[in-house]
A tleap script that builds the chain and sets N, CA, C and O, in Angstrom:
source leaprc.protein.ff14SB
mol = sequence {
  NMET ASN VAL ALA HIE LYS ARG ALA ILE ALA
  ALA ALA ARG ALA ALA ASP GLU LYS ALA GLY
  HIE ASP ILE VAL VAL LEU ASP VAL GLY ASP
  ILE ILE SER ILE VAL GLU THR PHE VAL ILE
  VAL SER ALA PRO ASN SER ARG ALA VAL ASN
  ALA VAL VAL ASP ASN ILE GLU MET ILE LEU
  ARG ASP LYS HIE ASP ALA LYS PRO ARG THR
  SER GLU GLY ARG ASP SER SER THR TRP VAL
  LEU LEU ASP TYR SER ASP MET ILE VAL HIE
  VAL PHE LEU ASP GLU THR ARG GLU TYR TYR
  ASP LEU GLU ARG LEU TRP ALA ASP ALA ASP
  ARG ILE GLU TRP ARG THR LYS ALA ARG GLN
  ALA ARG ASP ALA ASP ILE GLU CTHR
}
set mol.1.N position { 0.850 -1.178 0.000 }
set mol.1.CA position { 0.000 0.000 0.000 }
set mol.1.C position { 0.896 1.242 0.000 }
set mol.1.O position { 1.806 1.360 0.820 }
set mol.2.N position { 0.631 2.158 -0.919 }
set mol.2.CA position { 1.468 3.346 -1.017 }
set mol.2.C position { 1.021 4.432 -0.031 }
set mol.2.O position { -0.001 4.296 0.641 }
set mol.3.N position { 1.798 5.492 0.040 }
set mol.3.CA position { 1.540 6.573 0.994 }
set mol.3.C position { 0.191 7.233 0.745 }
set mol.3.O position { -0.539 7.526 1.692 }
set mol.4.N position { -0.143 7.466 -0.500 }
set mol.4.CA position { -1.431 8.102 -0.825 }
set mol.4.C position { -2.593 7.249 -0.343 }
set mol.4.O position { -3.581 7.782 0.162 }
set mol.5.N position { -2.493 5.937 -0.489 }
set mol.5.CA position { -3.550 5.041 -0.026 }
set mol.5.C position { -3.663 5.084 1.491 }
set mol.5.O position { -4.770 5.121 2.029 }
set mol.6.N position { -2.532 5.078 2.183 }
set mol.6.CA position { -2.551 5.133 3.649 }
set mol.6.C position { -3.182 6.430 4.139 }
set mol.6.O position { -3.982 6.424 5.075 }
set mol.7.N position { -2.822 7.535 3.507 }
set mol.7.CA position { -3.402 8.815 3.918 }
set mol.7.C position { -4.885 8.892 3.564 }
set mol.7.O position { -5.669 9.477 4.311 }
set mol.8.N position { -5.276 8.306 2.432 }
set mol.8.CA position { -6.697 8.289 2.051 }
set mol.8.C position { -7.513 7.490 3.063 }
set mol.8.O position { -8.613 7.896 3.437 }
set mol.9.N position { -6.982 6.371 3.499 }
set mol.9.CA position { -7.664 5.568 4.516 }
set mol.9.C position { -7.761 6.343 5.821 }
set mol.9.O position { -8.800 6.320 6.479 }
set mol.10.N position { -6.689 7.028 6.199 }
set mol.10.CA position { -6.714 7.851 7.414 }
set mol.10.C position { -7.754 8.964 7.290 }
set mol.10.O position { -8.460 9.257 8.255 }
set mol.11.N position { -7.856 9.585 6.114 }
set mol.11.CA position { -8.846 10.642 5.891 }
set mol.11.C position { -10.269 10.081 5.987 }
set mol.11.O position { -11.149 10.709 6.575 }
set mol.12.N position { -10.486 8.906 5.412 }
set mol.12.CA position { -11.813 8.282 5.471 }
set mol.12.C position { -12.197 7.969 6.915 }
set mol.12.O position { -13.331 8.213 7.326 }
set mol.13.N position { -11.272 7.441 7.667 }
set mol.13.CA position { -11.541 7.115 9.077 }
set mol.13.C position { -11.768 8.385 9.899 }
set mol.13.O position { -12.600 8.399 10.806 }
set mol.14.N position { -11.029 9.446 9.581 }
set mol.14.CA position { -11.236 10.725 10.270 }
set mol.14.C position { -12.627 11.275 9.964 }
set mol.14.O position { -13.296 11.806 10.850 }
set mol.15.N position { -13.058 11.148 8.715 }
set mol.15.CA position { -14.399 11.595 8.340 }
set mol.15.C position { -15.466 10.778 9.067 }
set mol.15.O position { -16.489 11.315 9.493 }
set mol.16.N position { -15.218 9.493 9.202 }
set mol.16.CA position { -16.153 8.598 9.879 }
set mol.16.C position { -16.323 8.973 11.354 }
set mol.16.O position { -17.389 8.759 11.931 }
set mol.17.N position { -15.282 9.526 11.953 }
set mol.17.CA position { -15.344 9.929 13.361 }
set mol.17.C position { -16.271 11.119 13.586 }
set mol.17.O position { -16.750 11.332 14.700 }
set mol.18.N position { -16.523 11.888 12.540 }
set mol.18.CA position { -17.329 13.112 12.644 }
set mol.18.C position { -18.430 13.108 11.600 }
set mol.18.O position { -18.162 13.504 10.466 }
set mol.19.N position { -19.595 12.708 11.889 }
set mol.19.CA position { -20.782 12.827 11.036 }
set mol.19.C position { -20.617 12.569 9.542 }
set mol.19.O position { -21.580 12.754 8.798 }
set mol.20.N position { -19.467 12.160 9.077 }
set mol.20.CA position { -19.304 11.819 7.668 }
set mol.20.C position { -19.955 10.471 7.383 }
set mol.20.O position { -19.895 9.561 8.210 }
set mol.21.N position { -20.571 10.344 6.222 }
set mol.21.CA position { -21.201 9.066 5.872 }
set mol.21.C position { -21.062 8.807 4.379 }
set mol.21.O position { -20.617 9.669 3.622 }
set mol.22.N position { -21.451 7.604 3.971 }
set mol.22.CA position { -21.310 7.179 2.568 }
set mol.22.C position { -19.890 7.458 2.062 }
set mol.22.O position { -19.700 8.016 0.982 }
set mol.23.N position { -18.917 7.065 2.851 }
set mol.23.CA position { -17.520 7.357 2.562 }
set mol.23.C position { -16.976 6.347 1.558 }
set mol.23.O position { -17.118 5.136 1.724 }
set mol.24.N position { -16.347 6.881 0.511 }
set mol.24.CA position { -15.783 6.055 -0.545 }
set mol.24.C position { -14.348 6.511 -0.790 }
set mol.24.O position { -14.064 7.707 -0.849 }
set mol.25.N position { -13.447 5.537 -0.931 }
set mol.25.CA position { -12.066 5.834 -1.301 }
set mol.25.C position { -11.829 5.171 -2.653 }
set mol.25.O position { -11.974 3.957 -2.794 }
set mol.26.N position { -11.461 5.982 -3.648 }
set mol.26.CA position { -11.258 5.496 -5.007 }
set mol.26.C position { -9.787 5.578 -5.394 }
set mol.26.O position { -9.116 6.576 -5.129 }
set mol.27.N position { -9.302 4.528 -6.017 }
set mol.27.CA position { -7.951 4.502 -6.569 }
set mol.27.C position { -8.056 4.963 -8.017 }
set mol.27.O position { -8.424 4.187 -8.900 }
set mol.28.N position { -7.730 6.227 -8.253 }
set mol.28.CA position { -7.884 6.810 -9.590 }
set mol.28.C position { -6.549 6.966 -10.318 }
set mol.28.O position { -6.498 7.544 -11.403 }
set mol.29.N position { -5.486 6.460 -9.733 }
set mol.29.CA position { -4.142 6.630 -10.286 }
set mol.29.C position { -3.964 6.091 -11.684 }
set mol.29.O position { -3.222 6.672 -12.475 }
set mol.30.N position { -4.629 4.984 -12.014 }
set mol.30.CA position { -4.513 4.408 -13.355 }
set mol.30.C position { -5.374 5.147 -14.382 }
set mol.30.O position { -5.191 4.987 -15.588 }
set mol.31.N position { -6.314 5.954 -13.889 }
set mol.31.CA position { -7.226 6.675 -14.780 }
set mol.31.C position { -6.711 8.081 -15.077 }
set mol.31.O position { -6.721 8.534 -16.221 }
set mol.32.N position { -6.263 8.754 -14.028 }
set mol.32.CA position { -5.672 10.086 -14.196 }
set mol.32.C position { -4.324 10.082 -13.492 }
set mol.32.O position { -4.215 9.620 -12.356 }
set mol.33.N position { -3.335 10.576 -14.138 }
set mol.33.CA position { -1.974 10.449 -13.617 }
set mol.33.C position { -1.593 11.533 -12.618 }
set mol.33.O position { -0.523 11.448 -12.015 }
set mol.34.N position { -2.417 12.535 -12.423 }
set mol.34.CA position { -2.032 13.637 -11.544 }
set mol.34.C position { -2.376 13.410 -10.077 }
set mol.34.O position { -1.934 14.172 -9.217 }
set mol.35.N position { -3.153 12.379 -9.781 }
set mol.35.CA position { -3.560 12.095 -8.403 }
set mol.35.C position { -3.752 10.587 -8.253 }
set mol.35.O position { -4.132 9.908 -9.207 }
set mol.36.N position { -3.492 10.073 -7.068 }
set mol.36.CA position { -3.619 8.629 -6.813 }
set mol.36.C position { -5.006 8.242 -6.306 }
set mol.36.O position { -5.586 7.253 -6.754 }
set mol.37.N position { -5.536 9.035 -5.361 }
set mol.37.CA position { -6.789 8.643 -4.714 }
set mol.37.C position { -7.742 9.815 -4.545 }
set mol.37.O position { -7.335 10.971 -4.429 }
set mol.38.N position { -9.021 9.475 -4.537 }
set mol.38.CA position { -10.090 10.394 -4.152 }
set mol.38.C position { -10.737 9.825 -2.906 }
set mol.38.O position { -10.962 8.618 -2.809 }
set mol.39.N position { -11.032 10.685 -1.962 }
set mol.39.CA position { -11.868 10.330 -0.822 }
set mol.39.C position { -13.126 11.160 -0.979 }
set mol.39.O position { -13.059 12.384 -1.091 }
set mol.40.N position { -14.270 10.499 -0.986 }
set mol.40.CA position { -15.553 11.187 -1.169 }
set mol.40.C position { -16.409 10.926 0.067 }
set mol.40.O position { -16.605 9.781 0.476 }
set mol.41.N position { -16.912 12.009 0.651 }
set mol.41.CA position { -17.641 11.942 1.918 }
set mol.41.C position { -18.883 12.806 1.823 }
set mol.41.O position { -18.869 13.855 1.178 }
set mol.42.N position { -19.948 12.373 2.459 }
set mol.42.CA position { -21.155 13.183 2.591 }
set mol.42.C position { -21.331 13.601 4.044 }
set mol.42.O position { -20.875 12.920 4.963 }
set mol.43.N position { -22.002 14.735 4.235 }
set mol.43.CA position { -22.359 15.215 5.565 }
set mol.43.C position { -23.741 15.853 5.479 }
set mol.43.O position { -24.100 16.417 4.446 }
set mol.44.N position { -24.517 15.770 6.556 }
set mol.44.CA position { -25.914 16.208 6.490 }
set mol.44.C position { -26.142 17.718 6.470 }
set mol.44.O position { -27.198 18.167 6.024 }
set mol.45.N position { -25.175 18.515 6.946 }
set mol.45.CA position { -25.348 19.967 6.983 }
set mol.45.C position { -23.973 20.642 6.950 }
set mol.45.O position { -22.944 19.979 7.072 }
set mol.46.N position { -23.970 21.957 6.786 }
set mol.46.CA position { -22.697 22.673 6.643 }
set mol.46.C position { -21.843 22.596 7.906 }
set mol.46.O position { -20.616 22.561 7.817 }
set mol.47.N position { -22.461 22.569 9.054 }
set mol.47.CA position { -21.699 22.422 10.293 }
set mol.47.C position { -20.962 21.085 10.308 }
set mol.47.O position { -19.800 21.021 10.711 }
set mol.48.N position { -21.624 20.033 9.876 }
set mol.48.CA position { -21.000 18.708 9.812 }
set mol.48.C position { -19.908 18.672 8.748 }
set mol.48.O position { -18.868 18.047 8.959 }
set mol.49.N position { -20.123 19.330 7.610 }
set mol.49.CA position { -19.086 19.411 6.578 }
set mol.49.C position { -17.817 19.996 7.189 }
set mol.49.O position { -16.728 19.451 7.009 }
set mol.50.N position { -17.958 21.099 7.907 }
set mol.50.CA position { -16.793 21.744 8.510 }
set mol.50.C position { -16.142 20.872 9.576 }
set mol.50.O position { -14.916 20.845 9.682 }
set mol.51.N position { -16.937 20.162 10.365 }
set mol.51.CA position { -16.382 19.267 11.394 }
set mol.51.C position { -15.585 18.138 10.748 }
set mol.51.O position { -14.507 17.779 11.221 }
set mol.52.N position { -16.121 17.585 9.671 }
set mol.52.CA position { -15.427 16.509 8.952 }
set mol.52.C position { -14.107 17.034 8.383 }
set mol.52.O position { -13.063 16.401 8.546 }
set mol.53.N position { -14.153 18.178 7.723 }
set mol.53.CA position { -12.951 18.762 7.125 }
set mol.53.C position { -11.904 19.059 8.203 }
set mol.53.O position { -10.726 18.744 8.034 }
set mol.54.N position { -12.336 19.660 9.298 }
set mol.54.CA position { -11.402 19.975 10.386 }
set mol.54.C position { -10.724 18.721 10.922 }
set mol.54.O position { -9.517 18.720 11.161 }
set mol.55.N position { -11.493 17.657 11.112 }
set mol.55.CA position { -10.921 16.426 11.657 }
set mol.55.C position { -9.954 15.772 10.670 }
set mol.55.O position { -8.899 15.278 11.067 }
set mol.56.N position { -10.311 15.770 9.399 }
set mol.56.CA position { -9.405 15.213 8.386 }
set mol.56.C position { -8.085 15.987 8.392 }
set mol.56.O position { -7.011 15.386 8.412 }
set mol.57.N position { -8.168 17.308 8.376 }
set mol.57.CA position { -6.948 18.115 8.372 }
set mol.57.C position { -6.107 17.856 9.618 }
set mol.57.O position { -4.884 17.750 9.530 }
set mol.58.N position { -6.753 17.754 10.775 }
set mol.58.CA position { -6.030 17.531 12.020 }
set mol.58.C position { -5.334 16.164 12.029 }
set mol.58.O position { -4.155 16.068 12.369 }
set mol.59.N position { -6.061 15.120 11.660 }
set mol.59.CA position { -5.493 13.766 11.663 }
set mol.59.C position { -4.337 13.664 10.672 }
set mol.59.O position { -3.284 13.118 11.002 }
set mol.60.N position { -4.524 14.182 9.471 }
set mol.60.CA position { -3.456 14.093 8.472 }
set mol.60.C position { -2.239 14.930 8.862 }
set mol.60.O position { -1.102 14.545 8.592 }
set mol.61.N position { -2.480 16.060 9.490 }
set mol.61.CA position { -1.364 16.901 9.942 }
set mol.61.C position { -0.623 16.228 11.104 }
set mol.61.O position { 0.604 16.128 11.087 }
set mol.62.N position { -1.364 15.774 12.099 }
set mol.62.CA position { -0.756 15.249 13.320 }
set mol.62.C position { -0.155 13.856 13.163 }
set mol.62.O position { 0.891 13.561 13.742 }
set mol.63.N position { -0.803 13.009 12.391 }
set mol.63.CA position { -0.354 11.617 12.300 }
set mol.63.C position { 0.384 11.280 11.008 }
set mol.63.O position { 1.073 10.262 10.934 }
set mol.64.N position { 0.243 12.128 9.989 }
set mol.64.CA position { 0.865 11.828 8.697 }
set mol.64.C position { 1.717 12.988 8.177 }
set mol.64.O position { 2.230 12.946 7.059 }
set mol.65.N position { 1.855 14.018 9.006 }
set mol.65.CA position { 2.669 15.179 8.641 }
set mol.65.C position { 2.302 15.712 7.256 }
set mol.65.O position { 3.176 16.032 6.451 }
set mol.66.N position { 1.005 15.802 6.993 }
set mol.66.CA position { 0.521 16.235 5.678 }
set mol.66.C position { -0.434 17.412 5.830 }
set mol.66.O position { -1.326 17.413 6.679 }
set mol.67.N position { -0.223 18.400 4.994 }
set mol.67.CA position { -1.104 19.566 4.946 }
set mol.67.C position { -1.588 19.714 3.508 }
set mol.67.O position { -0.841 19.432 2.571 }
set mol.68.N position { -2.840 20.156 3.328 }
set mol.68.CA position { -3.317 20.331 1.953 }
set mol.68.C position { -2.574 21.451 1.238 }
set mol.68.O position { -2.271 22.492 1.822 }
set mol.69.N position { -2.283 21.212 -0.053 }
set mol.69.CA position { -1.697 22.273 -0.878 }
set mol.69.C position { -2.693 23.396 -1.034 }
set mol.69.O position { -2.352 24.575 -0.928 }
set mol.70.N position { -3.926 23.015 -1.288 }
set mol.70.CA position { -5.006 23.989 -1.426 }
set mol.70.C position { -6.266 23.433 -0.775 }
set mol.70.O position { -6.425 22.227 -0.589 }
set mol.71.N position { -7.138 24.348 -0.442 }
set mol.71.CA position { -8.439 24.004 0.120 }
set mol.71.C position { -9.451 24.951 -0.507 }
set mol.71.O position { -9.241 26.164 -0.535 }
set mol.72.N position { -10.540 24.399 -1.006 }
set mol.72.CA position { -11.559 25.225 -1.658 }
set mol.72.C position { -12.938 24.886 -1.121 }
set mol.72.O position { -13.199 23.743 -0.743 }
set mol.73.N position { -13.818 25.875 -1.086 }
set mol.73.CA position { -15.210 25.642 -0.746 }
set mol.73.C position { -15.577 25.859 0.704 }
set mol.73.O position { -16.730 25.651 1.079 }
set mol.74.N position { -14.640 26.268 1.525 }
set mol.74.CA position { -14.927 26.474 2.952 }
set mol.74.C position { -15.996 27.537 3.179 }
set mol.74.O position { -16.763 27.448 4.138 }
set mol.75.N position { -16.053 28.532 2.316 }
set mol.75.CA position { -17.012 29.618 2.509 }
set mol.75.C position { -18.455 29.140 2.428 }
set mol.75.O position { -19.288 29.536 3.243 }
set mol.76.N position { -18.754 28.297 1.456 }
set mol.76.CA position { -20.132 27.836 1.287 }
set mol.76.C position { -20.408 26.535 2.034 }
set mol.76.O position { -21.547 26.266 2.417 }
set mol.77.N position { -19.389 25.746 2.237 }
set mol.77.CA position { -19.498 24.451 2.933 }
set mol.77.C position { -20.514 23.512 2.299 }
set mol.77.O position { -21.128 22.701 2.992 }
set mol.78.N position { -20.695 23.617 0.978 }
set mol.78.CA position { -21.536 22.642 0.285 }
set mol.78.C position { -20.667 21.580 -0.380 }
set mol.78.O position { -21.092 20.439 -0.559 }
set mol.79.N position { -19.438 21.970 -0.747 }
set mol.79.CA position { -18.461 21.036 -1.316 }
set mol.79.C position { -17.084 21.585 -0.981 }
set mol.79.O position { -16.649 22.581 -1.559 }
set mol.80.N position { -16.408 20.942 -0.058 }
set mol.80.CA position { -15.058 21.350 0.312 }
set mol.80.C position { -14.091 20.361 -0.316 }
set mol.80.O position { -14.245 19.147 -0.185 }
set mol.81.N position { -13.091 20.905 -1.001 }
set mol.81.CA position { -12.078 20.090 -1.652 }
set mol.81.C position { -10.737 20.359 -0.972 }
set mol.81.O position { -10.305 21.505 -0.853 }
set mol.82.N position { -10.089 19.284 -0.531 }
set mol.82.CA position { -8.752 19.364 0.056 }
set mol.82.C position { -7.793 18.658 -0.888 }
set mol.82.O position { -7.939 17.464 -1.151 }
set mol.83.N position { -6.812 19.393 -1.396 }
set mol.83.CA position { -5.858 18.840 -2.348 }
set mol.83.C position { -4.535 18.564 -1.641 }
set mol.83.O position { -3.825 19.487 -1.242 }
set mol.84.N position { -4.216 17.282 -1.495 }
set mol.84.CA position { -2.969 16.846 -0.877 }
set mol.84.C position { -1.976 16.353 -1.933 }
set mol.84.O position { -1.140 15.502 -1.629 }
set mol.85.N position { -2.044 16.846 -3.116 }
set mol.85.CA position { -1.195 16.494 -4.254 }
set mol.85.C position { -1.521 15.117 -4.814 }
set mol.85.O position { -2.033 15.013 -5.929 }
set mol.86.N position { -1.236 14.063 -4.064 }
set mol.86.CA position { -1.503 12.706 -4.553 }
set mol.86.C position { -2.856 12.173 -4.103 }
set mol.86.O position { -3.248 11.067 -4.476 }
set mol.87.N position { -3.570 12.960 -3.299 }
set mol.87.CA position { -4.884 12.574 -2.804 }
set mol.87.C position { -5.762 13.817 -2.759 }
set mol.87.O position { -5.326 14.891 -2.347 }
set mol.88.N position { -7.005 13.648 -3.191 }
set mol.88.CA position { -7.969 14.742 -3.097 }
set mol.88.C position { -9.153 14.258 -2.279 }
set mol.88.O position { -9.710 13.189 -2.526 }
set mol.89.N position { -9.524 15.074 -1.296 }
set mol.89.CA position { -10.668 14.774 -0.440 }
set mol.89.C position { -11.811 15.696 -0.842 }
set mol.89.O position { -11.644 16.911 -0.937 }
set mol.90.N position { -12.980 15.094 -1.077 }
set mol.90.CA position { -14.192 15.841 -1.407 }
set mol.90.C position { -15.181 15.613 -0.263 }
set mol.90.O position { -15.572 14.476 0.001 }
set mol.91.N position { -15.583 16.680 0.410 }
set mol.91.CA position { -16.598 16.577 1.462 }
set mol.91.C position { -17.804 17.380 0.996 }
set mol.91.O position { -17.730 18.594 0.806 }
set mol.92.N position { -18.911 16.678 0.818 }
set mol.92.CA position { -20.129 17.254 0.236 }
set mol.92.C position { -21.274 17.324 1.231 }
set mol.92.O position { -21.371 16.497 2.138 }
set mol.93.N position { -22.141 18.316 1.060 }
set mol.93.CA position { -23.484 18.223 1.609 }
set mol.93.C position { -24.179 17.105 0.837 }
set mol.93.O position { -23.882 16.881 -0.336 }
set mol.94.N position { -25.093 16.412 1.488 }
set mol.94.CA position { -25.755 15.268 0.850 }
set mol.94.C position { -26.297 15.601 -0.538 }
set mol.94.O position { -26.021 14.890 -1.503 }
set mol.95.N position { -27.069 16.685 -0.635 }
set mol.95.CA position { -27.715 17.003 -1.922 }
set mol.95.C position { -26.704 17.436 -2.982 }
set mol.95.O position { -26.920 17.200 -4.171 }
set mol.96.N position { -25.616 18.059 -2.573 }
set mol.96.CA position { -24.578 18.457 -3.528 }
set mol.96.C position { -23.881 17.227 -4.087 }
set mol.96.O position { -23.570 17.169 -5.277 }
set mol.97.N position { -23.638 16.254 -3.235 }
set mol.97.CA position { -23.004 15.015 -3.703 }
set mol.97.C position { -23.895 14.295 -4.703 }
set mol.97.O position { -23.417 13.802 -5.725 }
set mol.98.N position { -25.181 14.234 -4.413 }
set mol.98.CA position { -26.112 13.592 -5.356 }
set mol.98.C position { -26.069 14.287 -6.711 }
set mol.98.O position { -26.083 13.626 -7.749 }
set mol.99.N position { -26.017 15.599 -6.707 }
set mol.99.CA position { -26.030 16.360 -7.952 }
set mol.99.C position { -24.787 16.067 -8.803 }
set mol.99.O position { -24.908 15.821 -10.003 }
set mol.100.N position { -23.604 16.092 -8.198 }
set mol.100.CA position { -22.360 15.910 -8.967 }
set mol.100.C position { -22.023 14.451 -9.221 }
set mol.100.O position { -21.368 14.139 -10.216 }
set mol.101.N position { -22.450 13.554 -8.352 }
set mol.101.CA position { -22.327 12.100 -8.545 }
set mol.101.C position { -20.939 11.676 -9.050 }
set mol.101.O position { -20.810 11.059 -10.107 }
set mol.102.N position { -19.907 12.024 -8.268 }
set mol.102.CA position { -18.538 11.708 -8.666 }
set mol.102.C position { -18.285 10.207 -8.824 }
set mol.102.O position { -17.476 9.799 -9.657 }
set mol.103.N position { -18.968 9.392 -8.034 }
set mol.103.CA position { -18.766 7.948 -8.176 }
set mol.103.C position { -19.147 7.459 -9.565 }
set mol.103.O position { -18.489 6.569 -10.105 }
set mol.104.N position { -20.187 8.017 -10.147 }
set mol.104.CA position { -20.574 7.638 -11.508 }
set mol.104.C position { -19.502 8.100 -12.495 }
set mol.104.O position { -19.140 7.375 -13.421 }
set mol.105.N position { -19.008 9.300 -12.284 }
set mol.105.CA position { -17.978 9.850 -13.158 }
set mol.105.C position { -16.699 9.014 -13.115 }
set mol.105.O position { -16.028 8.861 -14.136 }
set mol.106.N position { -16.359 8.476 -11.951 }
set mol.106.CA position { -15.140 7.679 -11.769 }
set mol.106.C position { -15.488 6.214 -11.514 }
set mol.106.O position { -14.824 5.549 -10.720 }
set mol.107.N position { -16.516 5.714 -12.176 }
set mol.107.CA position { -17.009 4.348 -11.959 }
set mol.107.C position { -15.966 3.280 -12.289 }
set mol.107.O position { -16.036 2.173 -11.754 }
set mol.108.N position { -15.011 3.584 -13.150 }
set mol.108.CA position { -13.978 2.612 -13.507 }
set mol.108.C position { -12.889 2.476 -12.446 }
set mol.108.O position { -12.067 1.563 -12.522 }
set mol.109.N position { -12.874 3.352 -11.481 }
set mol.109.CA position { -11.836 3.323 -10.446 }
set mol.109.C position { -12.117 2.205 -9.438 }
set mol.109.O position { -13.265 1.944 -9.079 }
set mol.110.N position { -11.053 1.564 -8.997 }
set mol.110.CA position { -11.179 0.557 -7.944 }
set mol.110.C position { -11.451 1.242 -6.616 }
set mol.110.O position { -10.959 2.338 -6.346 }
set mol.111.N position { -12.247 0.570 -5.796 }
set mol.111.CA position { -12.502 1.075 -4.446 }
set mol.111.C position { -11.478 0.492 -3.486 }
set mol.111.O position { -11.087 -0.670 -3.597 }
set mol.112.N position { -11.059 1.311 -2.556 }
set mol.112.CA position { -10.110 0.889 -1.530 }
set mol.112.C position { -10.874 0.743 -0.222 }
set mol.112.O position { -11.550 1.674 0.213 }
set mol.113.N position { -10.769 -0.417 0.400 }
set mol.113.CA position { -11.446 -0.639 1.682 }
set mol.113.C position { -10.744 0.163 2.761 }
set mol.113.O position { -9.530 0.049 2.931 }
set mol.114.N position { -11.488 0.963 3.481 }
set mol.114.CA position { -10.925 1.837 4.506 }
set mol.114.C position { -11.374 1.458 5.912 }
set mol.114.O position { -10.779 1.885 6.901 }
set mol.115.N position { -12.425 0.655 5.990 }
set mol.115.CA position { -12.984 0.336 7.307 }
set mol.115.C position { -12.168 -0.748 8.001 }
set mol.115.O position { -11.634 -1.649 7.355 }
set mol.116.N position { -12.080 -0.650 9.302 }
set mol.116.CA position { -11.445 -1.695 10.092 }
set mol.116.C position { -12.357 -2.919 10.079 }
set mol.116.O position { -13.529 -2.815 9.715 }
set mol.117.N position { -11.838 -4.055 10.468 }
set mol.117.CA position { -12.659 -5.282 10.533 }
set mol.117.C position { -13.836 -5.084 11.479 }
set mol.117.O position { -14.946 -5.523 11.180 }
set mol.118.N position { -13.609 -4.424 12.626 }
set mol.118.CA position { -14.697 -4.178 13.582 }
set mol.118.C position { -15.775 -3.303 12.948 }
set mol.118.O position { -16.966 -3.551 13.139 }
set mol.119.N position { -15.366 -2.279 12.194 }
set mol.119.CA position { -16.325 -1.392 11.546 }
set mol.119.C position { -17.090 -2.141 10.461 }
set mol.119.O position { -18.293 -1.933 10.304 }
set mol.120.N position { -16.414 -3.004 9.713 }
set mol.120.CA position { -17.081 -3.795 8.681 }
set mol.120.C position { -18.162 -4.681 9.311 }
set mol.120.O position { -19.268 -4.793 8.782 }
set mol.121.N position { -17.834 -5.301 10.435 }
set mol.121.CA position { -18.802 -6.168 11.115 }
set mol.121.C position { -19.984 -5.350 11.623 }
set mol.121.O position { -21.132 -5.775 11.492 }
set mol.122.N position { -19.714 -4.179 12.203 }
set mol.122.CA position { -20.776 -3.307 12.706 }
set mol.122.C position { -21.669 -2.845 11.555 }
set mol.122.O position { -22.891 -2.824 11.698 }
set mol.123.N position { -21.078 -2.473 10.417 }
set mol.123.CA position { -21.855 -2.046 9.260 }
set mol.123.C position { -22.707 -3.200 8.716 }
set mol.123.O position { -23.842 -2.983 8.292 }
set mol.124.N position { -22.171 -4.409 8.725 }
set mol.124.CA position { -22.919 -5.578 8.251 }
set mol.124.C position { -24.125 -5.827 9.149 }
set mol.124.O position { -25.195 -6.193 8.663 }
set mol.125.N position { -23.961 -5.630 10.456 }
set mol.125.CA position { -25.076 -5.793 11.394 }
set mol.125.C position { -26.165 -4.767 11.151 }
set mol.125.O position { -27.351 -5.079 11.262 }
set mol.126.N position { -25.777 -3.554 10.822 }
set mol.126.CA position { -26.741 -2.484 10.559 }
set mol.126.C position { -27.535 -2.773 9.290 }
set mol.126.O position { -28.734 -2.499 9.234 }
set mol.127.N position { -26.882 -3.321 8.277 }
set mol.127.CA position { -27.529 -3.587 6.994 }
set mol.127.C position { -28.530 -4.734 7.057 }
set mol.127.O position { -29.440 -4.796 6.231 }
set mol.128.N position { -28.384 -5.638 8.013 }
set mol.128.CA position { -29.301 -6.768 8.105 }
set mol.128.C position { -30.481 -6.504 8.976 }
set mol.128.O position { -31.335 -7.375 9.140 }
savepdb mol mol.pdb
quit
């Protein structure tokens, strides 16, 4: 697993800690050469979007010594993009994510499992 994948998994887990849901990590490196991974997250309201973004930035800074090159969308908090060079994090309001539907756009990308075994088991229990 490369560094971008490790940081993407850390970002997904950080989002999961704060109201983030429907979290997807995509390996887009074979499709576009300028970035390795996308992390796509939904949040129910702008306050939650900001909480998710803050936690991702804190975890990546503190545990992975990584800071975003750029950050966009903080003013409106409907779609915040964090660019870490080899990884891009997209944090959306639910309805904004539905509108742009990035997963459909990048449907050929492989998904990277980010959940721990305990989280996978808990999610399986919820689905049944």
